[in-house]
C-alpha positions as CSV (number, residue, x, y, z in Angstrom):
1,M,31.5,-31.0,-24.6
2,V,34.2,-27.8,-23.7
3,A,32.6,-26.4,-26.8
4,S,29.3,-26.8,-26.2
5,V,29.8,-25.7,-22.5
6,R,31.4,-22.3,-23.8
7,S,28.5,-21.6,-26.5
8,L,26.1,-21.9,-23.5
9,V,28.4,-19.5,-21.3
10,M,28.3,-17.1,-24.3
11,R,24.5,-17.2,-25.0
12,S,24.5,-16.7,-21.1
13,R,26.1,-13.8,-21.0
14,D,24.8,-11.9,-23.9
15,E,21.1,-12.5,-22.4
16,T,22.2,-11.6,-19.2
17,A,23.4,-8.4,-20.4
18,S,20.1,-7.9,-22.5
19,L,18.4,-8.5,-19.2
20,M,20.3,-6.2,-16.8
21,A,20.0,-3.4,-19.5
22,L,16.1,-3.6,-19.1
23,T,16.6,-4.3,-15.2
24,L,18.7,-1.5,-14.3
25,P,16.5,1.6,-15.1
26,I,13.4,0.1,-13.7
27,C,14.9,-0.8,-10.4
28,G,15.9,3.4,-10.5
29,A,12.3,3.9,-11.5
30,Q,10.8,1.8,-8.5
31,L,13.3,3.2,-6.0
32,A,12.3,6.6,-7.1
33,Q,8.6,6.0,-6.5
34,S,9.5,4.2,-3.1
35,G,11.5,7.7,-2.4
36,M,8.2,9.5,-3.2
37,G,6.6,7.4,-0.4
38,A,9.0,8.3,1.6
39,T,9.2,12.1,1.5
40,D,5.7,12.0,2.3
41,V,5.9,10.1,5.6
42,I,8.7,11.9,6.8
43,M,7.5,15.6,6.0
44,A,4.2,14.6,7.1
45,G,5.3,13.2,10.4
46,R,7.0,16.8,11.3
47,A,4.0,18.1,10.7
48,S,2.3,16.8,13.5
49,A,1.3,12.9,14.3
50,T,-2.1,13.5,13.7
51,D,-0.9,14.6,9.8
52,L,1.5,11.6,10.1
53,A,-1.5,9.2,11.1
54,A,-3.8,10.6,8.2
55,V,-1.3,9.9,5.4
56,S,-0.4,6.4,7.1
57,V,-3.8,5.4,7.3
58,G,-5.1,6.9,4.1
59,S,-2.0,5.5,2.3
60,S,-3.0,2.1,3.4
61,L,-6.0,2.6,0.7
62,W,-4.9,4.1,-2.0
63,M,-1.7,2.7,-2.8
64,P,-3.3,-1.2,-3.0
65,L,-5.8,0.5,-5.4
66,M,-3.5,2.2,-7.4
67,L,-1.2,-1.3,-7.6
68,F,-4.1,-3.0,-8.9
69,M,-4.5,-0.9,-11.4
70,T,-0.9,-0.7,-12.4
71,G,-1.0,-4.8,-12.5
72,T,-4.1,-4.9,-14.6
73,L,-2.3,-2.6,-17.2
74,M,0.9,-4.4,-16.8
75,G,-0.9,-7.0,-19.2
76,L,-0.2,-4.6,-22.1
77,T,3.6,-5.0,-21.5
78,P,3.7,-9.1,-23.0
79,I,1.1,-8.0,-25.6
80,V,3.4,-5.3,-26.9
81,G,6.7,-7.6,-26.4
82,Q,5.1,-10.2,-28.5
83,L,4.1,-8.0,-31.4
84,L,7.4,-6.3,-31.6
85,G,9.2,-9.3,-31.4
86,A,6.9,-10.6,-34.6
87,K,7.4,-7.5,-36.4
88,R,3.8,-6.4,-36.2
89,T,4.6,-2.8,-34.9
90,Q,1.6,-1.5,-37.0
91,D,-0.8,-3.5,-34.3
92,I,1.0,-1.9,-31.2
93,R,-0.8,1.4,-31.5
94,P,-4.3,0.3,-31.2
95,Y,-3.6,-1.7,-28.2
96,L,-2.0,1.0,-26.4
97,H,-5.2,3.3,-26.9
98,Q,-7.2,0.3,-25.5
99,A,-4.9,0.5,-22.7
100,L,-5.5,4.1,-22.3
101,W,-9.3,3.9,-22.5
102,L,-8.9,1.1,-19.7
103,G,-6.5,3.6,-17.2
104,L,-9.2,6.1,-18.0
105,A,-12.3,4.1,-16.6
106,L,-10.2,2.4,-14.2
107,G,-8.6,5.8,-13.0
108,M,-12.0,7.3,-12.3
109,M,-13.2,4.4,-11.1
110,T,-10.6,4.6,-8.2
111,A,-11.0,8.0,-7.7
112,S,-14.4,7.8,-7.2
113,L,-13.9,5.0,-4.3
114,L,-11.6,7.3,-2.5
115,W,-14.0,10.4,-2.7
116,F,-17.0,8.3,-1.5
117,A,-16.1,5.2,0.1
118,V,-13.6,5.6,2.5
119,M,-15.6,6.8,5.4
120,P,-17.1,3.7,5.8
121,I,-13.8,2.0,6.1
122,F,-12.4,4.7,8.7
123,E,-15.4,3.6,10.9
124,L,-15.0,0.1,10.2
125,M,-11.4,0.5,11.3
126,D,-12.2,2.4,14.4
127,V,-9.8,5.1,13.3
128,P,-10.1,8.3,15.7
129,P,-12.4,11.1,14.5
130,S,-9.8,13.6,13.8
131,V,-7.6,11.1,11.8
132,A,-10.5,9.7,9.6
133,E,-11.3,13.6,8.9
134,L,-7.7,14.5,7.7
135,A,-7.2,11.5,5.9
136,T,-10.5,11.8,4.1
137,G,-9.5,15.2,3.1
138,Y,-5.6,13.5,2.0
139,L,-7.4,11.0,-0.1
140,A,-10.0,13.3,-2.0
141,A,-7.0,15.1,-3.0
142,V,-4.9,12.0,-4.0
143,A,-7.9,11.0,-5.9
144,F,-7.6,13.7,-8.7
145,G,-4.4,12.2,-9.5
146,M,-5.3,8.6,-10.1
147,P,-6.2,9.2,-13.9
148,G,-3.1,10.7,-14.5
149,V,-1.3,7.9,-13.0
150,A,-3.3,5.3,-14.7
151,F,-2.4,6.9,-18.0
152,Y,1.5,7.1,-17.1
153,Q,1.2,3.4,-16.2
154,A,-0.3,2.5,-19.1
155,L,2.5,4.3,-21.6
156,R,5.2,2.8,-19.3
157,A,3.5,-0.6,-19.7
158,F,4.4,0.2,-23.3
159,S,7.4,1.6,-23.4
160,D,8.6,-1.3,-21.4
161,G,7.1,-4.0,-23.9
162,M,9.2,-1.8,-26.3
163,N,12.4,-2.7,-24.5
164,H,12.7,1.1,-23.8
165,T,12.8,1.1,-20.0
166,R,14.8,4.2,-19.3
167,P,12.1,6.5,-19.5
168,S,10.4,5.4,-16.9
169,L,13.7,6.2,-14.9
170,W,14.1,9.6,-15.8
171,I,10.1,10.2,-15.4
172,S,10.1,8.5,-12.1
173,L,12.5,11.4,-10.9
174,V,10.6,14.1,-12.6
175,G,7.8,13.0,-10.1
176,L,10.4,12.9,-7.0
177,G,11.4,16.4,-8.1
178,I,8.2,17.8,-8.2
179,N,7.0,15.6,-5.1
180,I,9.5,17.0,-2.8
181,P,9.1,20.9,-3.1
182,S,5.6,20.3,-3.7
183,N,5.3,18.5,-0.2
184,Y,7.3,21.3,1.7
185,L,5.2,24.2,0.3
186,L,1.7,22.6,0.8
187,I,2.4,20.9,4.2
188,Y,4.0,23.7,6.0
189,G,2.8,26.5,4.0
190,G,4.0,30.2,3.7
191,P,5.5,29.9,7.5
192,G,7.4,26.9,6.5
193,L,9.1,28.7,3.7
194,V,9.9,31.4,5.8
195,D,11.5,29.2,8.4
196,L,13.7,27.3,5.6
197,L,14.4,30.7,3.2
198,G,14.0,33.4,5.7
199,P,11.9,36.8,5.3
200,G,12.6,37.2,1.9
201,V,10.1,35.1,0.5
202,P,7.5,36.6,-1.9
203,D,4.1,37.9,0.2
204,F,2.1,35.4,-2.6
205,L,4.2,32.8,-1.1
206,Q,4.1,33.4,2.5
207,S,0.1,33.8,2.3
208,I,-0.2,29.9,1.4
209,P,-1.5,28.1,4.3
210,A,0.0,25.2,6.0
211,M,-2.8,22.0,4.9
212,G,-0.7,19.5,6.6
213,A,-2.0,16.1,5.4
214,V,-4.3,17.5,2.8
215,G,-1.6,19.2,1.2
216,C,0.7,16.2,1.1
217,G,-2.2,14.6,-1.1
218,I,-2.4,17.6,-3.4
219,A,1.4,17.3,-3.9
220,T,1.5,13.6,-4.7
221,A,-1.7,14.2,-7.3
222,L,0.8,16.8,-8.9
223,S,3.4,14.4,-9.1
224,M,1.1,11.8,-10.5
225,W,0.3,14.3,-13.5
226,A,3.6,15.7,-14.0
227,M,4.5,12.3,-14.7
228,C,1.8,11.7,-16.9
229,I,2.7,15.0,-18.6
230,S,6.2,14.3,-19.2
231,M,5.5,10.7,-20.2
232,V,2.9,11.7,-22.9
233,F,5.4,14.6,-24.1
234,Y,8.3,12.2,-24.3
235,S,6.2,9.4,-26.5
236,R,5.4,12.4,-28.8
237,V,9.1,13.5,-29.8
238,S,10.9,10.4,-29.2
239,R,12.1,8.5,-32.2
240,A,12.0,5.2,-30.2
241,Y,8.5,5.1,-30.6
242,A,8.2,6.1,-34.2
243,P,7.6,3.0,-35.7
244,V,4.4,2.7,-33.9
245,A,2.8,6.1,-34.9
246,L,1.5,6.4,-31.4
247,W,-0.6,9.8,-31.7
248,H,-1.4,9.4,-35.7
249,A,-4.6,8.7,-35.2
250,I,-7.3,7.4,-32.2
251,S,-8.1,4.0,-31.7
252,W,-11.9,4.0,-30.3
253,P,-12.8,1.2,-27.6
254,R,-12.9,-2.4,-29.4
255,R,-14.3,-4.9,-27.1
256,D,-12.0,-7.7,-28.4
257,M,-8.9,-5.8,-27.4
258,L,-10.3,-4.7,-24.2
259,T,-11.2,-8.2,-23.5
260,E,-7.6,-9.5,-24.1
261,L,-6.2,-6.8,-22.2
262,L,-7.9,-7.8,-19.0
263,H,-7.7,-11.5,-20.0
264,V,-4.2,-11.0,-19.4
265,G,-3.6,-8.0,-17.5
266,L,-6.8,-8.3,-14.5
267,P,-4.9,-11.4,-12.9
268,I,-1.7,-9.6,-12.7
269,G,-3.9,-6.6,-10.8
270,V,-5.6,-9.4,-8.5
271,A,-2.3,-11.2,-7.8
272,I,-0.2,-7.8,-6.8
273,F,-3.5,-6.7,-4.5
274,V,-3.3,-9.9,-3.2
275,E,0.2,-9.7,-2.1
276,V,-0.1,-5.8,-0.8
277,T,-3.2,-6.7,0.9
278,L,-1.1,-9.6,2.8
279,F,1.4,-7.4,4.2
280,T,-1.4,-4.9,5.7
281,L,-3.3,-7.6,7.3
282,I,0.0,-8.7,8.7
283,A,0.5,-5.2,10.4
284,L,-2.9,-5.2,11.6
285,F,-2.6,-8.7,13.3
286,I,0.6,-7.5,14.9
287,A,-0.5,-4.4,16.1
288,S,-1.8,-5.7,19.4
289,L,1.7,-6.8,20.2
290,G,3.2,-4.0,21.4
291,E,5.3,-1.1,20.0
292,I,8.1,-2.7,20.1
293,T,6.8,-5.5,18.0
294,V,5.4,-3.1,15.5
295,A,8.4,-1.1,15.3
296,A,10.7,-3.8,14.9
297,H,8.6,-5.3,12.0
298,Q,8.4,-2.1,10.3
299,V,12.0,-1.5,10.3
300,A,13.0,-5.0,9.3
301,L,10.3,-5.2,6.4
302,N,11.5,-1.5,5.1
303,I,14.9,-2.6,4.5
304,T,14.0,-6.0,3.0
305,S,11.6,-4.3,1.1
306,I,14.6,-2.0,-0.6
307,L,16.4,-5.1,-1.4
308,F,13.5,-6.9,-3.0
309,M,13.5,-4.0,-5.6
310,L,16.3,-5.3,-7.8
311,P,14.6,-9.1,-8.2
312,L,11.3,-7.3,-8.6
313,S,12.8,-4.9,-11.3
314,L,14.4,-8.0,-12.9
315,A,11.1,-10.2,-13.2
316,M,9.5,-7.0,-15.1
317,A,12.6,-7.0,-17.5
318,L,12.3,-10.9,-17.5
319,T,8.8,-10.5,-18.9
320,V,10.0,-8.1,-21.5
321,R,12.6,-10.6,-23.0
322,V,10.3,-13.6,-22.8
323,S,7.7,-12.1,-24.5
324,N,10.1,-10.9,-27.2
325,T,11.7,-13.9,-27.8
326,L,8.1,-15.7,-28.3
327,G,6.8,-13.1,-30.5
328,G,10.0,-13.7,-32.5
329,G,8.7,-17.3,-33.3
330,Q,11.6,-18.9,-30.9
331,S,9.4,-21.0,-28.6
332,M,12.7,-22.8,-27.4
333,R,14.8,-20.1,-26.8
334,A,12.2,-18.0,-24.7
335,G,12.8,-21.3,-22.3
336,F,16.5,-20.4,-22.3
337,V,15.9,-17.0,-21.7
338,A,13.6,-17.6,-18.6
339,W,15.4,-19.9,-17.0
340,N,18.7,-18.0,-17.4
341,G,16.9,-15.1,-16.0
342,L,16.1,-17.5,-12.9
343,V,20.0,-18.0,-12.8
344,V,20.4,-14.2,-12.4
345,C,17.8,-13.9,-9.9
346,L,19.2,-16.6,-7.8
347,L,22.5,-14.9,-7.9
348,I,21.0,-11.8,-6.9
349,A,19.1,-13.2,-3.9
350,L,22.6,-14.3,-2.6
351,L,24.1,-11.0,-3.1
352,N,20.7,-9.6,-1.0
353,D,21.6,-12.3,1.6
354,L,25.3,-11.5,2.1
355,F,24.2,-8.3,2.2
356,L,22.3,-8.5,5.1
357,W,24.5,-10.6,7.1
358,L,27.2,-7.8,6.8
359,A,25.2,-4.5,6.9
360,A,22.1,-5.4,8.6
361,G,23.5,-3.9,12.3
362,P,24.2,-1.1,11.3
363,I,21.7,0.1,9.1
364,V,18.9,-1.1,12.0
365,S,20.7,1.3,13.9
366,L,20.3,4.1,11.6
367,Y,16.4,3.7,11.9
368,T,16.4,3.3,15.8
369,H,18.3,3.8,18.9
370,N,15.9,1.6,21.0
371,P,18.2,-1.7,22.0
372,E,14.7,-3.9,22.3
373,V,13.7,-2.7,18.8
374,Q,17.1,-3.3,17.0
375,A,17.3,-6.7,19.1
376,M,14.2,-8.0,17.5
377,A,14.7,-6.4,14.0
378,M,17.7,-8.0,13.7
379,S,16.1,-11.4,14.3
380,L,13.3,-10.4,11.9
381,I,16.0,-9.9,9.5
382,Y,17.7,-13.2,10.1
383,L,14.5,-15.1,9.3
384,A,14.0,-12.5,5.9
385,M,17.6,-14.0,5.0
386,L,15.8,-17.6,4.8
387,Y,13.1,-16.3,2.2
388,Q,15.4,-14.3,0.1
389,V,15.9,-17.2,-2.3
390,S,12.1,-17.9,-2.5
391,D,10.9,-14.5,-2.9
392,A,13.3,-13.8,-5.7
393,L,12.6,-17.0,-7.7
394,Q,8.7,-16.9,-7.2
395,V,8.3,-13.1,-8.1
396,N,10.9,-14.0,-11.4
397,M,9.1,-17.0,-12.5
398,A,5.8,-15.0,-12.3
399,G,7.3,-12.5,-14.7
400,A,8.6,-15.6,-17.2
401,L,5.1,-16.7,-16.9
402,R,3.7,-13.2,-17.7
403,G,5.8,-13.1,-20.5
404,Y,4.1,-16.2,-22.1
405,K,1.0,-14.5,-21.2
406,D,0.0,-17.2,-18.4
407,T,-1.5,-14.6,-15.7
408,R,-4.5,-16.9,-14.3
409,I,-2.4,-19.2,-12.9
410,I,-0.5,-16.7,-11.0
411,M,-3.2,-15.2,-9.7
412,A,-4.5,-18.9,-8.0
413,I,-1.0,-19.8,-6.8
414,T,-0.8,-16.5,-5.4
415,L,-4.4,-16.8,-3.5
416,I,-3.5,-19.9,-2.1
417,S,0.5,-19.6,-1.1
418,Y,0.0,-15.7,0.4
419,W,-3.1,-15.9,2.0
420,L,-3.8,-19.6,3.1
421,V,-0.3,-20.9,3.7
422,G,1.2,-17.4,4.4
423,L,-0.9,-15.3,6.2
424,G,-3.4,-18.3,7.6
425,G,-0.2,-20.2,8.7
426,G,1.6,-17.4,10.2
427,H,-1.7,-16.2,11.8
428,L,-1.9,-19.8,13.3
429,L,1.7,-19.6,14.3
430,G,1.9,-16.2,15.7
431,H,-1.6,-16.0,18.2
432,E,-2.0,-19.9,18.8
433,G,1.1,-21.8,18.1
434,V,0.4,-25.7,17.7
435,P,-1.3,-27.1,20.7
436,G,1.0,-29.3,22.7
437,L,4.1,-28.7,20.8
438,L,4.7,-25.1,20.4
439,A,3.9,-21.8,22.0
440,P,2.4,-19.0,20.2
441,L,5.8,-17.1,18.1
442,G,4.4,-13.6,18.2
443,V,5.6,-11.7,15.0
444,H,8.1,-14.3,14.3
445,G,5.6,-16.7,13.6
446,Y,3.8,-14.7,11.0
447,W,7.4,-14.0,9.2
448,I,7.9,-18.0,9.1
449,G,4.7,-18.0,7.7
450,L,5.8,-15.4,4.9
451,I,8.6,-17.9,4.5
452,A,6.3,-21.1,4.1
453,G,3.9,-19.2,1.7
454,L,6.5,-17.8,-0.4
455,T,8.4,-21.3,-0.8
456,V,5.4,-23.0,-1.9
457,A,4.6,-20.2,-4.1
458,A,8.1,-20.3,-5.7
459,L,7.4,-24.5,-6.0
460,L,4.1,-24.1,-7.5
461,L,5.4,-21.3,-10.0
462,G,8.4,-23.1,-10.8
463,W,6.5,-26.2,-11.8
464,R,3.9,-24.3,-14.2
465,L,7.1,-22.5,-15.6
466,W,8.9,-25.7,-16.3
467,H,5.7,-27.5,-17.9
468,I,4.7,-24.3,-20.2
469,S,8.4,-23.5,-21.6
470,K,8.4,-27.4,-22.4
471,T,4.9,-27.5,-23.9
472,F,5.8,-24.3,-25.7
473,A,9.0,-25.4,-27.3
474,R,8.1,-28.6,-27.9
475,G,5.1,-27.2,-30.4
476,V,2.6,-28.7,-28.2
477,R,1.3,-24.9,-27.2
478,R,1.3,-22.2,-29.8
479,I,1.8,-18.3,-28.9
480,P,-1.9,-16.8,-28.1
481,S,-2.3,-14.5,-31.1
482,S,-3.1,-10.8,-30.8
């Protein structure tokens, strides 16, 4: 008995070390990309309130589209992971090239939507004309970067599947390093440089006009292409990809491979899009509850979103570990890898709760000095502590299921849990209450809805993962071939 427990602990320790070696670079990359969004907001806000509004409204349109595109291309990761585990590296290059073709198509489609379809949306949202005009220019500039970011995400999905996650960290830092000075130069123009560096700035730089939100969009597009070019260059020179011979020859579009990529990736893209739009819709619904409520909601959401980066990164790494293990023909061990990852994510969620309990007050005070906003934000953070466990579990269960290429069920569970339970229940509690039992709870009702939705998602995904891992371990189901 003692020997078996010791063996289990040793296996868990070794697997956890491998998992965290993949997770930490992914987390750094996620934080760096979040830093680009924060930079855009901060710098646009210092230009003018109208520029800030334009960037905020514009981001609410292009970010969900980009994340849908990213999620769809993430279907490449479990395919590559399983091929690598099966030592079929010669079959990886054609799949990557198909993902690049798919990324080109998605990038152009997204860019076209941002160029031609935004004004009717602004009219429907009743956005003030001055903000709508600036946001349209901002989105037109961002659109030029969409094919670049699609190529980058396809190469990143390939690299993650190859157990090589550190490039995404360094290249995200490259993007952030381009984003900050480009934002400053293009938002504030030559006069901003003179204010920062003095009159010694060269004349050609002083002549650059201050472009505000549009300059922010151009800087974002430049960052996207910088990340794309850096990733292409790295993939050409790195020895880590040598067995795949990435650029040896071009694989032209193939219907069977593109169909498999969409079969695995499209449900991931839809699930991510549903999750993002959930928070967007909640923000719209609570807008009528007053500026104190809106500010408190944004502060609490921002703090918890940063903490969520580690469980999210763990889920992405878990996809790689499960797919690698399955590809190696170790179906029983894949179940161990998945459930060990869930134990790790549970510990991380509890650490996040402890951090919120000890540090939420001082952190909230950094965001705002308004005592009403602080008090409401703290009450929302206490609610957020309740869903840290269910949120971490559901995202990591989804990550493990992606390793099994079982993605359509994730999409279905996400739709039911997030929109029906989370958004529907939250709207009922927030605006209607329970007649005869409970008065409307305002923003707290929406957060209780989030808790319910995430808990339902964790339960349903947990059942699905238990079922899938058991059937694979028993040989009832086979690994889908690529």
